[in-house]
C-alpha positions in Angstrom: 148.9 -16.2 267.8 151.2 -19.1 268.2 150.7 -22.3 270.1 152.9 -24.2 272.5 152.6 -27.9 273.5 153.1 -29.1 277.1 154.3 -32.7 277.6 153.2 -34.4 280.7 154.2 -37.9 281.7 153.2 -40.9 283.9 156.1 -42.8 285.4 156.4 -46.4 286.3 157.1 -47.9 289.7 159.0 -51.1 290.4 157.2 -51.6 293.6 153.6 -51.9 294.7 151.5 -49.1 296.0 148.6 -49.3 298.0 122.3 -42.9 281.9 122.9 -40.2 279.8 126.5 -39.6 278.7 128.4 -37.0 276.8 128.6 -37.3 273.0 132.1 -36.1 272.2 133.3 -37.1 268.7 136.9 -38.3 269.0 139.0 -38.2 265.9 142.1 -40.3 266.6 145.1 -40.8 264.3 147.4 -43.6 265.1 150.9 -42.7 263.7 152.1 -46.3 263.8 149.3 -47.3 261.4 149.8 -44.3 259.1 153.5 -44.8 258.9 153.4 -48.7 258.9 155.9 -49.0 261.8 154.9 -52.6 262.6 155.2 -51.8 266.3 152.9 -50.3 269.0 149.5 -49.7 267.6 150.6 -51.2 264.2 151.9 -54.4 265.8 150.6 -57.4 263.7 149.4 -59.3 266.8 148.5 -56.6 269.4 148.0 -53.5 267.4 144.3 -53.8 266.8 143.7 -54.7 270.4 145.7 -51.7 271.6 143.7 -49.4 269.3 140.4 -50.8 270.7 141.6 -50.3 274.3 142.6 -46.6 273.6 139.2 -45.9 272.1 137.5 -47.7 275.0 139.4 -45.3 277.4 137.9 -42.4 275.4 134.5 -43.9 275.7 134.9 -43.9 279.5 136.0 -40.3 279.6 133.0 -39.4 277.4 130.7 -41.1 279.9 131.9 -38.7 282.6 132.1 -35.4 280.9 128.8 -34.2 279.4 130.1 -32.4 276.4 129.1 -32.6 272.7 132.1 -31.2 270.9 135.0 -32.8 269.0 138.5 -33.9 270.1 141.3 -34.4 267.6 144.0 -36.6 269.1 147.2 -37.7 267.3 149.2 -40.6 268.7 152.8 -40.4 267.8 154.9 -43.3 266.5 155.4 -45.5 269.5 158.7 -45.8 271.4 160.0 -49.3 272.1 163.1 -48.9 274.3 161.2 -49.4 277.6 163.7 -47.1 279.4 161.7 -44.0 280.3 158.1 -43.0 280.9 155.2 -45.4 280.1 153.5 -42.6 278.2 153.3 -38.8 277.7 150.7 -36.4 276.6 150.9 -33.0 275.0 148.2 -30.3 274.9 148.4 -27.1 272.8 148.1 -23.7 274.6 148.4 -20.2 273.1 151.6 -18.3 273.7 149.8 -15.0 274.4 148.2 -13.1 276.0 149.3 -13.9 279.6 146.8 -15.4 281.9 145.1 -18.7 282.6 144.2 -20.8 279.5 142.1 -24.0 279.1 144.0 -25.4 276.2 143.0 -26.3 272.6 141.4 -29.7 273.4 139.1 -28.1 276.0 137.9 -25.5 273.5 137.2 -28.0 270.8 135.5 -30.5 273.1 133.3 -28.0 274.9 132.3 -25.7 271.9 132.7 -27.9 268.9 134.6 -25.1 267.2 138.1 -26.2 266.0 140.6 -23.5 267.2 143.2 -24.9 264.8 141.7 -26.9 261.9 145.0 -28.1 260.4 146.6 -29.6 263.4 145.5 -31.9 266.3 144.3 -30.7 269.7 146.6 -33.0 271.6 149.3 -35.6 271.0 150.1 -38.8 273.0 153.1 -41.1 272.9 153.4 -44.6 274.4 156.5 -46.7 275.0 155.7 -50.4 274.2 159.1 -51.5 275.3 157.4 -52.3 278.6 155.2 -55.3 279.3 151.6 -54.0 278.8 148.2 -55.4 279.3 147.1 -54.3 275.9 143.5 -55.4 276.2 140.6 -54.5 278.5 140.6 -57.7 280.7 141.9 -57.4 284.2 145.6 -56.6 284.5 147.8 -59.2 286.1 151.1 -58.8 288.0 154.0 -57.8 285.8 151.8 -55.9 283.3 151.1 -52.2 283.0 147.4 -51.4 282.3 147.1 -49.6 278.9 143.5 -48.5 279.6 144.5 -46.8 282.9 147.4 -45.0 281.3 145.4 -43.9 278.3 142.7 -42.3 280.6 145.5 -40.6 282.6 147.2 -39.1 279.5 144.1 -37.9 277.8 143.0 -36.3 281.1 146.2 -34.3 281.1 145.4 -33.2 277.6 142.0 -32.1 278.7 143.6 -29.6 281.0 144.4 -31.5 284.2 148.0 -30.1 284.1 150.2 -27.2 285.2 152.5 -24.9 283.2 154.6 -23.8 286.1 158.3 -24.7 286.1 160.6 -25.1 289.1 161.2 -21.4 289.4 157.6 -20.4 289.2 157.8 -19.2 285.6 155.6 -20.2 282.7 156.9 -23.1 280.7 155.5 -21.4 277.6 156.7 -17.8 278.0 159.6 -18.5 280.3 158.6 -15.6 282.5 156.2 -14.3 285.2 153.6 -13.2 284.5 153.0 -15.6 281.7 150.6 -18.2 280.2 149.4 -20.8 282.7 146.6 -23.3 282.8 143.1 -23.0 284.3 144.3 -25.8 286.6 147.1 -23.5 287.9 144.6 -20.9 289.0 143.3 -23.2 291.9 146.7 -24.1 293.4 147.4 -23.2 297.0 149.8 -23.8 299.9 148.5 -23.4 303.5 145.5 -21.5 302.3 147.6 -19.1 300.2 147.0 -19.1 296.4 150.2 -19.6 294.3 148.8 -17.4 291.5 147.2 -14.0 291.3 144.7 -13.0 288.6 146.3 -12.4 285.2 148.8 -15.2 285.5 151.2 -13.9 288.2 153.0 -16.4 290.3 152.9 -15.1 293.8 154.3 -18.2 295.5 157.9 -19.2 295.9 160.0 -22.0 294.3 160.1 -23.6 297.7 156.3 -23.9 297.7 156.5 -26.0 294.6 158.7 -28.6 296.4 157.1 -28.4 299.8 154.9 -31.4 299.5 152.1 -29.1 300.7 150.6 -27.9 297.5 146.8 -28.5 297.1 144.2 -28.0 294.4 141.5 -25.8 296.1 138.9 -25.4 293.4 135.4 -25.1 294.9 134.0 -28.2 293.3 137.1 -30.2 294.2 136.9 -29.2 297.9 133.2 -30.2 298.0 133.8 -33.4 296.2 136.7 -34.2 298.5 134.5 -34.0 301.6 135.4 -30.4 302.4 139.1 -30.6 302.0 141.5 -29.4 299.2 143.0 -32.2 297.0 146.7 -32.8 297.7 149.0 -32.2 294.7 152.2 -33.9 293.9 155.0 -31.4 294.9 158.1 -33.4 295.7 161.6 -32.2 296.5 163.4 -32.0 294.1 161.0 -30.7 291.4 160.3 -33.3 288.7 159.8 -31.7 285.4 156.9 -33.1 283.5 155.4 -34.5 286.7 155.5 -32.1 289.6 152.3 -30.1 290.3 150.4 -31.8 287.4 149.4 -34.8 289.5 147.5 -35.5 292.7 148.6 -37.8 295.5 145.2 -39.3 296.5 145.4 -43.1 296.8 144.1 -45.0 293.8 143.5 -41.9 291.8 143.8 -42.0 288.0 145.9 -38.8 288.1 148.7 -40.0 290.5 152.1 -39.5 289.1 153.0 -43.2 288.7 151.4 -46.6 288.4 152.7 -50.0 289.4 152.4 -53.1 287.3 149.4 -55.2 288.0 147.4 -52.1 289.1 144.2 -50.8 287.4 143.0 -47.2 287.8 140.2 -47.0 285.2 137.8 -44.7 286.9 138.0 -41.2 288.3 137.6 -40.8 292.0 135.2 -38.2 293.3 137.9 -35.5 293.9 139.1 -36.0 290.3 135.5 -35.4 289.1 135.5 -32.3 291.2 138.7 -31.0 289.5 137.2 -31.6 286.1 134.2 -29.6 287.2 136.5 -26.8 288.3 138.1 -26.9 284.9 134.6 -26.0 283.6 133.6 -29.4 282.2 129.9 -30.4 282.6 129.6 -33.8 284.2 127.0 -36.5 283.4 126.5 -37.0 287.1 125.1 -34.0 288.9 125.5 -35.1 292.6 128.4 -37.1 294.1 128.6 -39.0 297.3 131.5 -37.2 299.0 131.8 -38.8 302.4 134.9 -40.9 302.6 133.0 -43.6 304.6 129.4 -44.7 304.9 126.5 -42.8 306.3 122.9 -41.8 305.8 121.6 -41.1 302.3 119.5 -38.3 303.7 122.3 -36.2 305.1 123.0 -33.1 303.0 126.7 -33.0 304.0 127.3 -36.4 302.5 126.7 -35.1 298.9 128.3 -32.6 296.6 125.0 -30.8 296.1 122.9 -31.6 299.1 120.4 -34.4 299.4 119.8 -35.5 295.7 116.5 -34.5 294.1 114.3 -36.4 291.7 116.2 -35.0 288.7 119.7 -35.7 290.0 122.0 -38.2 288.5 124.0 -39.6 291.5 127.5 -41.0 291.5 129.4 -43.1 293.9 133.2 -42.9 293.2 134.9 -43.5 296.5 137.6 -46.2 296.4 136.7 -47.6 299.8 134.1 -50.1 301.1 131.2 -48.5 302.9 127.4 -48.7 303.5 124.8 -46.1 302.8 121.6 -46.4 304.9 118.1 -45.3 303.9 115.3 -44.0 306.1 112.9 -42.9 303.3 111.8 -43.8 299.7 114.0 -41.5 297.6 113.8 -41.0 293.8 116.7 -39.9 291.6 117.2 -39.8 287.9 120.2 -42.1 287.4 122.6 -44.1 289.6 126.3 -44.7 288.7 128.8 -46.6 290.7 132.2 -45.6 289.2 134.5 -47.3 291.6 134.6 -48.6 295.2 132.4 -51.1 297.0 129.1 -49.7 298.3 126.2 -51.4 300.1 122.7 -49.9 300.1 121.0 -50.9 303.3 117.5 -49.9 302.4 115.8 -50.8 305.7 112.6 -51.9 304.0 112.5 -48.8 301.8 112.4 -48.4 298.0 115.0 -46.5 296.1 113.7 -45.5 292.7 115.7 -44.4 289.7 113.5 -43.0 286.9 116.4 -43.8 284.5 119.1 -46.3 284.6 121.7 -48.0 286.9 125.2 -48.0 285.5 128.0 -49.9 287.2 131.5 -49.1 285.8 134.5 -50.2 288.0 132.5 -50.5 291.2 130.6 -53.0 293.2 127.0 -52.5 294.5 125.2 -54.6 297.1 121.4 -54.1 297.7 119.9 -55.5 300.9 116.6 -55.3 302.9 114.6 -53.3 300.4 113.9 -52.6 296.8 116.0 -50.9 294.1 113.9 -49.9 291.1 115.1 -48.6 287.7 114.5 -48.7 284.0 116.9 -50.3 281.5 120.2 -50.8 283.2 123.7 -52.2 282.7 126.6 -53.7 284.5 130.0 -53.0 282.9 128.5 -51.6 279.7 131.8 -50.0 278.6 134.7 -52.0 277.2 137.3 -51.9 279.9 134.9 -51.7 282.8 134.7 -54.3 285.5 131.6 -54.0 287.7 129.3 -56.1 289.8 125.9 -56.0 291.6 124.8 -58.3 294.4 121.1 -58.5 295.4 121.3 -60.0 298.9 119.1 -60.9 301.8 115.6 -59.4 301.6 116.7 -57.4 298.6 115.0 -56.9 295.3 116.1 -55.2 292.1 113.1 -54.3 289.8 114.1 -53.4 286.3 111.3 -51.9 284.2 112.9 -53.0 280.9 116.0 -55.0 280.2 119.2 -55.6 282.2 122.5 -56.1 280.4 125.5 -57.7 282.1 128.9 -57.2 280.4 127.6 -54.8 277.8 124.4 -52.8 276.9 121.7 -52.9 274.2 124.3 -52.1 271.6 126.5 -55.1 272.2 129.2 -56.6 274.5 131.3 -54.3 276.7 133.3 -55.0 279.9 133.3 -57.7 282.6 130.1 -57.8 284.6 128.8 -60.0 287.4 125.3 -60.1 288.8 124.5 -62.2 291.9 121.2 -63.1 293.5 122.1 -64.3 297.0 120.3 -65.4 300.2 116.8 -65.0 298.8 117.6 -61.9 296.8 115.3 -61.4 293.8 115.9 -59.9 290.3 112.6 -58.8 288.9 113.1 -57.9 285.2 110.1 -57.1 283.0 111.9 -57.9 279.7 115.3 -59.6 279.1 118.3 -60.3 281.3 121.1 -60.4 278.8 124.5 -62.0 279.7 127.1 -60.9 277.1 130.4 -62.6 276.5 132.0 -61.5 279.7 128.7 -61.3 281.7 128.0 -63.7 284.5 124.9 -64.4 286.6 125.5 -66.2 289.8 122.6 -67.7 291.8 123.4 -68.2 295.5 120.0 -69.4 296.6 118.5 -66.3 294.9 116.0 -66.0 292.1 115.3 -64.3 288.7 111.9 -63.4 287.3 112.0 -62.2 283.7 110.5 -62.7 280.2 113.8 -64.1 279.0 117.2 -64.9 280.3 119.6 -64.8 277.3 123.0 -66.3 278.0 124.6 -64.8 274.9 128.2 -65.9 275.3 128.1 -65.3 279.1 127.8 -67.7 282.0 125.0 -68.7 284.4 126.1 -70.6 287.5 125.1 -71.5 291.0 121.9 -72.7 292.6 118.5 -71.0 292.5 115.4 -70.5 290.4 114.7 -68.7 287.1 111.1 -67.9 286.3 111.8 -67.2 282.6 112.6 -68.8 279.3 116.3 -69.6 279.3 118.4 -69.5 276.1 121.9 -70.9 276.4 124.3 -69.7 273.8 127.1 -69.5 276.3 127.7 -71.6 279.4 125.2 -72.9 282.0 126.9 -74.3 285.1 124.7 -75.4 287.9 126.2 -75.2 291.4 129.4 -73.8 292.9 130.4 -77.4 293.3 127.2 -79.5 293.1 123.9 -77.6 292.8 120.5 -77.2 291.2 119.1 -74.6 288.9 115.4 -74.6 288.4 113.9 -73.1 285.2 110.2 -72.6 285.4 109.6 -72.1 281.7 111.5 -73.5 278.6 115.2 -74.2 278.1 116.8 -73.9 274.7 120.4 -74.7 274.2 121.9 -73.6 270.8 124.8 -74.9 268.9 127.1 -72.5 270.8 125.8 -73.4 274.2 127.6 -75.5 276.8 126.0 -77.3 279.7 128.6 -78.0 282.4 127.8 -80.8 284.9 129.9 -81.9 287.9 129.4 -85.3 289.5 130.4 -85.9 293.1 127.9 -88.5 294.3 124.5 -89.9 293.6 122.2 -87.3 295.1 120.8 -84.7 292.6 121.4 -81.1 293.5 123.6 -81.8 296.5 126.1 -84.3 295.1 125.8 -83.8 291.4 124.5 -80.9 289.3 121.0 -80.8 287.9 119.2 -78.5 285.6 115.5 -78.9 286.4 113.1 -77.5 283.7 109.4 -77.2 284.2 108.8 -76.5 280.5 110.1 -78.0 277.3 113.8 -78.7 276.6 115.5 -78.3 273.2 119.1 -79.5 273.0 122.1 -78.8 270.8 125.7 -77.7 271.5 127.9 -79.3 274.1 127.6 -81.3 277.3 130.8 -81.2 279.4 131.0 -83.4 282.4 133.7 -83.4 285.2 134.1 -85.2 288.5 134.3 -83.6 291.9 137.1 -84.5 294.3 137.8 -88.2 294.5 134.4 -89.3 293.4 134.8 -92.4 291.2 131.5 -93.6 289.5 130.9 -97.3 289.4 129.1 -99.6 287.0 125.3 -98.9 286.9 125.5 -95.5 288.6 123.1 -93.1 286.9 122.7 -89.3 287.1 119.6 -87.5 286.0 121.3 -84.3 285.0 118.5 -82.6 283.1 114.7 -82.9 283.5 111.9 -81.3 281.5 108.3 -81.7 280.3 109.7 -82.9 277.0 113.2 -83.4 275.6 113.9 -82.6 271.9 117.2 -82.9 270.2 120.5 -84.1 271.6 123.9 -82.6 272.5 126.1 -82.4 269.4 129.2 -83.0 271.5 129.6 -84.9 274.8 132.8 -84.5 276.8 133.3 -87.0 279.6 136.1 -87.6 282.2 138.0 -90.9 282.2 136.6 -93.7 284.3 138.1 -96.9 285.6 139.3 -99.3 282.9 136.4 -100.9 281.2 133.8 -98.4 282.1 132.2 -95.6 280.1 129.5 -92.9 280.3 126.5 -93.1 278.0 123.9 -90.4 277.6 120.3 -91.6 277.7 117.8 -89.2 276.1 114.4 -90.1 277.7 111.0 -88.6 277.2 111.3 -86.2 280.2 115.0 -86.3 281.3 118.6 -86.8 280.2 120.4 -89.3 282.3 124.1 -90.2 282.4 124.7 -93.9 283.1 127.9 -95.8 283.7 128.1 -98.9 281.4 130.7 -101.6 281.1 132.4 -101.2 277.7 131.2 -104.1 275.5 128.4 -105.0 277.8 125.5 -105.3 275.3 122.9 -106.8 277.7 123.9 -104.4 280.6 124.3 -107.1 283.2 127.7 -105.9 284.4 129.9 -108.3 282.6 131.1 -108.9 279.0 130.5 -112.5 278.1 129.2 -114.9 275.4 125.6 -113.6 276.0 126.8 -110.2 274.8 128.5 -111.8 271.8 125.2 -113.5 270.8 123.3 -110.3 271.0 125.8 -108.5 268.8 125.7 -111.4 266.4 121.9 -111.1 266.1 122.2 -107.4 265.4 125.2 -107.7 263.1 125.0 -105.7 259.9 122.2 -103.3 261.1 123.3 -100.3 259.1 121.4 -97.5 260.9 119.3 -96.8 263.9 121.0 -99.5 266.0 120.9 -99.2 269.8 123.4 -100.5 272.4 121.2 -103.5 273.0 121.5 -104.4 269.3 125.3 -104.4 269.7 126.1 -100.9 268.7 129.0 -100.4 271.1 130.8 -97.5 269.5 127.6 -95.3 269.2 127.7 -94.8 265.5 124.2 -96.2 264.8 125.3 -99.5 263.1 126.5 -102.9 264.2 129.7 -104.0 262.4 133.1 -105.4 262.9 134.2 -102.2 264.9 131.6 -103.1 267.5 132.9 -106.7 267.6 136.4 -105.4 268.3 135.1 -103.4 271.2 133.5 -106.5 272.7 136.6 -108.6 272.0 138.9 -106.2 273.8 136.7 -106.1 276.9 135.6 -109.8 276.8 135.8 -111.3 280.3 135.4 -108.0 282.2 133.0 -108.3 285.1 131.7 -105.4 287.2 128.4 -106.6 288.7 130.0 -108.3 291.8 132.4 -105.5 292.4 129.6 -103.0 292.2 127.3 -105.0 294.5 130.1 -105.2 297.1 130.6 -101.5 297.3 131.8 -100.2 294.0 135.5 -100.8 294.4 137.6 -99.8 291.4 138.4 -102.4 288.9 141.9 -103.8 289.2 143.0 -104.0 285.6 145.5 -106.7 286.3 142.8 -109.0 287.6 140.6 -108.8 284.4 140.6 -112.2 282.9 141.7 -112.2 279.3 139.5 -114.2 276.9 141.3 -117.4 275.9 142.6 -117.7 272.4 140.1 -120.5 271.8 137.1 -118.4 272.8 138.3 -115.5 270.7 139.0 -117.7 267.8 135.5 -119.2 268.1 133.9 -115.7 268.3 135.9 -114.5 265.3 134.9 -117.6 263.3 131.2 -117.3 264.1 131.2 -113.6 263.4 132.9 -114.1 260.1 130.6 -117.0 259.2 127.6 -114.9 260.1 128.8 -112.0 258.0 129.5 -114.3 255.0 126.1 -116.1 255.2 124.3 -112.8 255.3 126.2 -111.5 252.3 125.6 -114.8 250.5 121.9 -114.8 251.3 121.4 -111.3 250.0 123.3 -112.1 246.8 121.5 -115.3 246.1 118.1 -113.6 246.5 119.2 -111.0 244.1 120.3 -113.5 241.5 117.1 -115.5 241.8 115.0 -112.4 241.2 117.1 -111.5 238.2 116.7 -115.0 236.6 112.9 -115.3 237.1 111.1 -115.8 233.8 108.5 -113.4 232.7 104.9 -114.6 232.9 
């Protein structure tokens, strides 16, 4: 029995248009790499990233279909002319007997038995002559999203495709009856099937260009809120595109995609079509209502009101609210796409397993969401978020991972505790590289908050140990984060502080720690608005029961001429203070008193403080410190600061007279020589002392 490969394409548009998972083993061959083409997936700069993105798209598909077989995919040498389709996919189908066939990839994925061991199940071709978003970050205007296109093409290869040509004949056999796809068996127009059993086309060519063809599989109808799914059937017929796509807005399987658009998750009707193609799905009950409504209404679900063993899925691309009147329990919750709010009305929604947010956004208010280990954007390529809002609580009996899962980093995830919302996590809250926790007057209770390359920002409380190996950024502008246990900043951690006034928590950022503080890494300070710190201003940016260590690097904004920030590490706080450059005695001016103090400390080789004359912060007092004082001699800030902190006018700074500078240089040089002579003389006398 022969095999025939159908090629299906996704076009480009030049205008804008509005947990348990499967365990498929994907064997992918990149022709560019095998043949050393130096383009596409073998490009020296972008090739590895493109390979990773394609594999991430397969991981997403694997999270939707609950199959345990194998898929062999060959990716052809890439095209680079940028003149045709963005990509195309080919699936192999038998040439006989006539009837509806699922395709070789379906058989291998669902059974694990390879129908053709010496050739791939499907092939895919990409044209990298276009401007692609080759990675998994959000796509920007002018770029085509590789992840979205990869999901689209592989879904064609899985059987989401038609073999009917413009005349109603089979593209494989060229006749009628002939070989068609399982997908073809569910096509209708105005309630009339286009095919009869056995692969007979009973429609007309005019049906195929009517714009009225629908996919009427039973699961698809249920998943589409009781209506068939509209199919792409334009006039004239478009070979390689007509009938094999749907027209639902924002669907992965639309016939075209614009630059700057991401379609990385199946909509509910698309999941229904996959179910009709006889794939098992990891979610067993889908929210099918196009808008919001009551959780407890059977018609709002693909399989009635979910039971305790159901894995539920929200995949509507709209914004809507689901209301609760009871305390339901399900197995697992997945938000694939769209923006859904759970208004719990004081109830508790329990998941015996996990919460998994892919490309969607979930908000929890006025009640409790309870789950085991969960993740936000666990897959590479996913962009998901959860907000726990007013009177809302999310209890996690285990760990919660943002921007990944227990195996490592994944997509881009955001978790927000707002307006009194509480995150109650029994183990660890982990923020991976692209994971963000935003506190908007909300709180976290956990054993550990681990900022592992991610970001913690906002204002709120954390009742947990906090490890910072990423970025901690109090406030949205100025704000306060309170840590009720210990704070440990590693070498890779960054503490970002903004200064906009003299009031902690409202005008400048503060990290307030009840426990012990251990410091390393970087302190990065910036100014808000037009705020201009003056001499003697101080900012207690970090407090704790004890302070150990220092920041390895300190990055400060520029101040008025002659002023600088210094970091003071005290017993129970870290304070930033504005000093006059060269002002040893810290009285707001640089004068002969400062010179005398520097002279007294001159030649201290280690452990010197600013009051000893160490003006460059290197721990000793030497000629470099004298030069700092010399350059700033005559600057005076105390009167300016006392009168309201006006900025120093550099043109008004009195330059030290040549006579004073000469005297200072002479005294310094004399002091230096005397100390050297004294040390040498002492050494010689000891060497010459007679033995006794």
